[in-house]
Structure formats: C-alpha cells, structure tokens
N, C-alpha and C positions, 0 to 999 in steps of 0.2 A: 235724616239726610235731606229729605224733601224740603223741610222747613229752612235749613241753611241755604239751599239753592234758591228757594223762593225769596228769602231775605236779600240775596245778592241781586235779584231782578227788581224787586220793588223798592229797595232803599233809595236808589237814585231818583226814582219817580217821586217819592215822598219828599226827599231833600230838595229837589228842584222847585218844589212849591213852598219851601220854607218851613217844613215840618220836621220833627224828629221822630224816628221810628223807635218806639219803646219796647215792643214785644210782638212776636208772631206766634200764635198757637194754631195747631191743626188738630181737629177732633174728627171722629168718624174714621171711615176707611173706604177702601175701594175707589170707585169712581164718583162717590158722592160725599166728599169731605166737607168740613166746615172750617174755613180759614178765619181766624180772629186776629185782626191787626189793630194794635193800639198805637196811637200817635199823640204827640204833644206839640205845642207851639208856645213861644214866650208870651203871647197875648191871648192864649186860650184857643179852643177849638170849637167851631160852631157845627151845627147839623149840616149846613151847606158845605162846609169844608169836608166833612166825612163823606157826604154824597158825591162831591166832585172827585175826591180821591178814590172812592169806591168804583166809580165808572172807569177811571184811568187804570186802576189795578185790575179790574175785571177784564178789560181789553187785553192787558198784558198776560194774564192767566190764560185767557182763551187762545192767545197766540202761542205761548210757550208750552202749555199743557192741554192739548186738544182732547186727551183721553178723559179729562174731568168734564163730563157733560152735565152733571147735576150738582155742582158744588154750590155752597152758600158762602158768601163773603160778608163779614161783619167788620166795619171800620168804626172805631170809637176812640175816645180819649180816656 
C-alpha cells in the first residue's frame, strides 16, 4: 500500500524532469525503510540525474512521510 501511495507522489516529479519511472521497491520496515527507485530516460541516465532526482524525491518524502526519520533512498537506472 505504501509503495502505491509513494508512486503516486513521486511519479509526477520524475516525469516533470523527462524520466520514466520503472519500478519502486521498499525494503526494511518500521521507521527505517529503504526505498529503491528505478528510472529510465531515452538518452540514458547519469549519476548527476540520479543525484538530482534523489534530492527532489527526498524532499517530497520528508514532507509527506515525517515518521520516516532514518530512511535510505536509492535512485538508479
């Protein structure tokens, strides 16, 4: 359930920057989950792209899910 809700929040952020959301996985539990977000772009995905999106998604998670104090976010292609 949380993954579906998270997708609804992050997908517009990802698409606004021209990327495609491929998959979202959540590992761990409690207040320290690990979010794995996989993205693609027609011309490829750079480390800078992942870093930029990670910052944007992290801000969104901080705002929407304040109970997750020690989460880890991994954005990759």
